[in-house]
C-alpha positions as CSV (number, residue, x, y, z in Angstrom):
1,M,16.4,-1.9,-6.3
2,S,17.1,-5.4,-4.9
3,W,14.3,-7.5,-3.4
4,S,15.0,-10.3,-0.9
5,R,12.5,-12.9,0.3
6,G,14.7,-14.1,3.0
7,G,14.4,-14.1,6.8
8,L,15.7,-11.8,9.5
9,N,19.3,-12.7,8.9
10,R,19.3,-11.6,5.2
11,L,18.6,-7.9,5.3
12,A,19.5,-6.9,1.8
13,C,20.4,-3.4,0.5
14,Y,19.3,-2.4,-3.0
15,R,20.4,0.0,-5.7
16,A,18.2,2.3,-7.7
17,G,17.6,0.9,-11.2
18,V,17.6,-2.8,-10.2
19,D,14.3,-4.5,-10.6
20,I,12.3,-5.5,-7.4
21,A,12.4,-9.1,-8.4
22,T,16.2,-9.3,-8.1
23,L,17.1,-11.7,-5.3
24,T,20.8,-10.9,-5.0
25,P,21.6,-9.4,-1.6
26,L,23.9,-6.3,-1.9
27,S,26.5,-5.1,0.5
28,D,25.6,-2.9,3.5
29,N,28.5,-0.7,2.5
30,N,26.2,1.1,0.1
31,V,24.9,3.7,2.6
32,A,24.8,6.7,0.4
33,G,22.4,8.0,-2.3
34,D,18.8,6.8,-2.6
35,A,19.3,3.1,-2.0
36,I,16.7,1.3,0.1
37,G,17.0,-2.3,1.0
38,A,13.6,-4.0,0.8
39,E,13.0,-7.4,2.3
40,W,9.9,-9.6,2.6
41,L,10.0,-11.2,6.1
42,G,6.8,-13.3,6.0
43,R,4.7,-13.5,9.1
44,I,6.5,-12.7,12.4
45,E,5.5,-11.7,15.9
46,Y,5.0,-8.0,16.5
47,R,7.5,-7.7,19.3
48,E,10.2,-9.4,17.2
49,A,9.7,-7.0,14.4
50,W,9.5,-4.0,16.8
51,G,12.9,-5.0,18.3
52,L,14.3,-5.4,14.8
53,Q,13.1,-1.9,13.8
54,K,14.8,-0.3,16.8
55,R,18.1,-2.1,16.1
56,L,18.1,-1.1,12.4
57,A,17.0,2.5,13.2
58,A,20.0,2.8,15.6
59,A,22.4,1.3,13.0
60,R,21.0,3.6,10.3
61,A,21.4,6.7,12.6
62,D,25.1,5.6,13.2
63,G,25.6,5.4,9.5
64,N,26.4,1.6,9.6
65,I,23.7,0.5,7.2
66,G,21.6,2.0,4.4
67,D,17.9,2.7,4.4
68,R,15.7,-0.3,4.9
69,L,12.1,-1.2,4.1
70,L,10.7,-4.2,6.1
71,L,7.6,-5.9,4.5
72,L,5.7,-8.5,6.5
73,E,2.6,-9.8,8.2
74,H,1.8,-10.1,11.9
75,P,-0.3,-12.5,13.8
76,A,-3.3,-10.8,15.4
77,V,-2.2,-7.9,17.7
78,L,-3.4,-4.5,18.8
79,T,-0.9,-1.6,19.0
80,L,-1.5,1.7,20.8
81,G,0.3,4.9,19.9
82,K,2.4,6.7,22.6
83,H,-0.6,8.8,23.7
84,A,-3.4,6.6,22.5
85,D,-6.6,6.3,24.5
86,E,-7.1,2.7,25.7
87,G,-10.8,3.3,25.6
88,H,-10.7,2.7,21.9
89,V,-10.0,-0.9,22.5
90,L,-13.6,-2.3,22.6
91,A,-12.8,-5.9,23.5
92,S,-12.4,-6.8,27.1
93,P,-9.0,-8.0,28.4
94,A,-10.6,-11.5,29.0
95,D,-11.8,-11.7,25.4
96,L,-8.4,-10.6,24.0
97,A,-6.6,-13.1,26.3
98,R,-8.9,-15.9,25.1
99,R,-8.1,-15.1,21.5
100,G,-4.4,-14.7,22.2
101,I,-4.3,-11.1,21.1
102,E,-1.8,-8.9,22.9
103,V,-2.1,-5.1,23.3
104,V,1.2,-3.3,22.9
105,R,1.9,0.4,23.5
106,V,4.6,1.7,21.2
107,E,6.4,5.0,20.4
108,R,4.6,5.9,17.2
109,G,1.9,8.6,16.9
110,G,-1.7,7.8,16.4
111,E,-4.4,5.7,18.2
112,V,-5.1,2.0,18.3
113,T,-4.4,-0.2,15.2
114,Y,-5.1,-3.8,14.5
115,H,-2.6,-6.0,12.7
116,G,-3.3,-9.5,11.5
117,P,-2.9,-12.1,8.8
118,G,-3.9,-10.8,5.3
119,Q,-2.6,-7.4,6.0
120,L,0.6,-5.9,4.5
121,V,2.7,-4.1,7.1
122,A,5.6,-2.0,5.9
123,Y,8.3,-0.4,8.2
124,P,10.5,2.2,6.4
125,I,13.8,2.7,8.2
126,I,14.9,5.9,6.5
127,A,17.4,8.5,7.3
128,L,15.3,11.6,6.5
129,S,18.0,14.2,6.7
130,R,20.3,12.3,4.3
131,R,17.5,12.5,1.7
132,G,16.6,16.1,2.5
133,L,13.2,14.7,3.4
134,L,10.8,16.1,6.0
135,V,8.2,14.1,7.9
136,R,5.2,15.4,6.0
137,P,6.6,14.4,2.5
138,L,7.4,10.9,4.0
139,V,3.8,10.6,5.1
140,R,2.6,11.7,1.7
141,A,4.9,9.2,0.0
142,L,3.6,6.3,2.2
143,E,0.0,7.3,1.4
144,A,0.8,7.5,-2.3
145,A,2.4,4.1,-2.2
146,M,-0.7,2.6,-0.6
147,I,-3.0,4.3,-3.1
148,A,-0.8,3.0,-6.0
149,T,-0.8,-0.5,-4.6
150,C,-4.6,-0.5,-4.3
151,E,-5.0,0.8,-7.9
152,A,-2.7,-1.8,-9.2
153,F,-5.2,-4.4,-8.1
154,G,-8.2,-2.5,-9.4
155,V,-9.3,-0.7,-6.2
156,V,-9.7,3.1,-6.2
157,A,-8.3,4.7,-3.1
158,A,-7.2,8.2,-2.0
159,R,-6.1,10.4,0.9
160,R,-8.7,11.9,3.3
161,D,-8.0,15.3,4.6
162,G,-7.3,15.4,8.3
163,H,-7.1,11.6,8.5
164,P,-3.7,10.1,7.6
165,G,-3.8,6.7,5.8
166,C,-5.6,5.4,2.8
167,W,-9.3,5.5,2.2
168,C,-12.0,4.2,-0.3
169,G,-14.7,6.8,-1.0
170,P,-13.1,9.4,1.3
171,D,-15.5,12.1,0.1
172,G,-18.6,10.0,0.0
173,P,-21.3,9.3,2.6
174,S,-19.5,6.2,3.9
175,P,-15.7,6.6,3.9
176,R,-13.9,3.2,4.3
177,K,-10.4,2.9,5.7
178,I,-8.2,0.5,3.9
179,G,-4.8,1.5,5.2
180,A,-3.4,2.9,8.5
181,L,-0.3,5.0,9.0
182,G,1.8,5.9,12.0
183,I,5.5,6.7,12.2
184,R,8.1,7.6,14.7
185,V,11.3,9.6,14.0
186,E,14.4,9.3,16.3
187,R,17.8,10.7,15.6
188,G,16.5,11.6,12.1
189,V,15.5,8.1,11.2
190,S,11.9,6.9,10.7
191,Y,10.4,3.6,11.9
192,H,7.0,2.1,12.4
193,G,5.0,2.7,9.2
194,I,1.8,1.5,7.4
195,A,-0.7,-1.3,7.4
196,L,-2.6,-2.0,4.2
197,N,-5.6,-4.4,4.3
198,I,-5.2,-7.0,1.5
199,D,-7.5,-9.8,2.7
200,P,-7.7,-9.8,6.5
201,D,-10.7,-11.0,8.6
202,L,-12.5,-7.6,8.7
203,A,-14.5,-8.8,11.7
204,D,-11.3,-8.4,13.8
205,F,-11.6,-4.6,13.3
206,E,-14.7,-4.7,15.6
207,L,-12.2,-5.2,18.5
208,I,-11.3,-1.5,18.2
209,D,-12.3,2.0,17.1
210,P,-9.8,2.0,14.2
211,C,-7.3,4.8,14.6
212,G,-9.5,6.1,17.5
213,M,-12.5,6.8,15.2
214,P,-15.8,5.2,16.5
215,D,-17.9,3.6,13.8
216,V,-15.3,4.0,11.1
217,E,-15.8,1.2,8.5
218,S,-12.7,-0.8,7.7
219,T,-12.3,-2.4,4.3
220,S,-9.8,-4.4,2.2
221,I,-8.7,-4.9,-1.4
222,A,-10.6,-8.2,-1.3
223,R,-13.8,-6.6,0.0
224,E,-13.7,-3.7,-2.5
225,L,-13.2,-6.1,-5.4
226,A,-16.2,-8.1,-4.2
227,L,-18.4,-5.0,-3.8
228,R,-17.6,-4.2,-7.5
229,G,-18.5,-7.8,-8.5
230,A,-14.9,-8.2,-9.8
231,T,-14.0,-11.8,-10.8
232,T,-10.4,-11.3,-9.9
233,T,-9.2,-12.4,-6.4
234,A,-7.2,-10.4,-3.9
235,P,-3.5,-10.7,-4.3
236,S,-1.2,-12.4,-1.9
237,V,0.3,-10.1,0.8
238,E,3.8,-10.8,-0.6
239,A,2.7,-9.8,-4.1
240,A,1.3,-6.6,-2.7
241,A,4.5,-6.0,-0.8
242,G,6.5,-5.9,-4.1
243,L,4.2,-3.4,-5.6
244,F,4.2,-1.3,-2.5
245,A,8.0,-1.2,-2.4
246,R,8.3,0.0,-6.0
247,S,5.6,2.5,-5.5
248,L,7.2,3.9,-2.3
249,V,10.6,4.4,-4.1
250,A,8.8,6.2,-6.9
251,A,6.9,8.4,-4.5
252,L,10.1,9.3,-2.5
253,R,11.9,10.2,-5.7
254,A,9.0,12.4,-6.8
255,S,9.0,14.2,-3.4
256,G,12.8,15.0,-3.7
């Protein structure tokens, strides 16, 4: 696996068996097998990343590039799934405008989601049929990668039946959502993906009913560490991105 920390013009492709820390971009001619090109893009505007996803998904469907995994942060933005209820946006349009927060309706499933600084966003551009992969195993792999990333930093997380994503204390009296998930598949290629809370401003989640669930509590790796009285600090989003990429590849291989 090859790992690139470049910008939008350096979309690398990586091979199985190469460490995530490798910075050497590989050729886009490697479109077969289980290669996935992972790249850290830093913080970019939502619409810019959305357009990039669509272009890459089309190129992947045409067989012109290999699978991709885009890893990044967004400035504060709210996104609505294709059939999401706008009533789950709790802030007024005036309040959102004053804070410079746009509401964007997109093609993915699911309800309203918040993205912002301190949150890892991962967009897998994967040709499912070429891997013999169905949607449900992809969802499970994304959940497993979020869980593994949390655990790598000392936070116990798990799935919650009937509620896609990643949760802390899912079976307890106060489940806390730490990661959201919503994908879209077109022409056999996935895009959109996950958002894992590393150290965002959790007050921003009060703008919405996260994933359309009133009164759901949002949490983060930083908050869970603080609740445990841990002396370690939350990782950087980029550090979490590397762990998530490795974990996703492992989960996809296990599902095959």
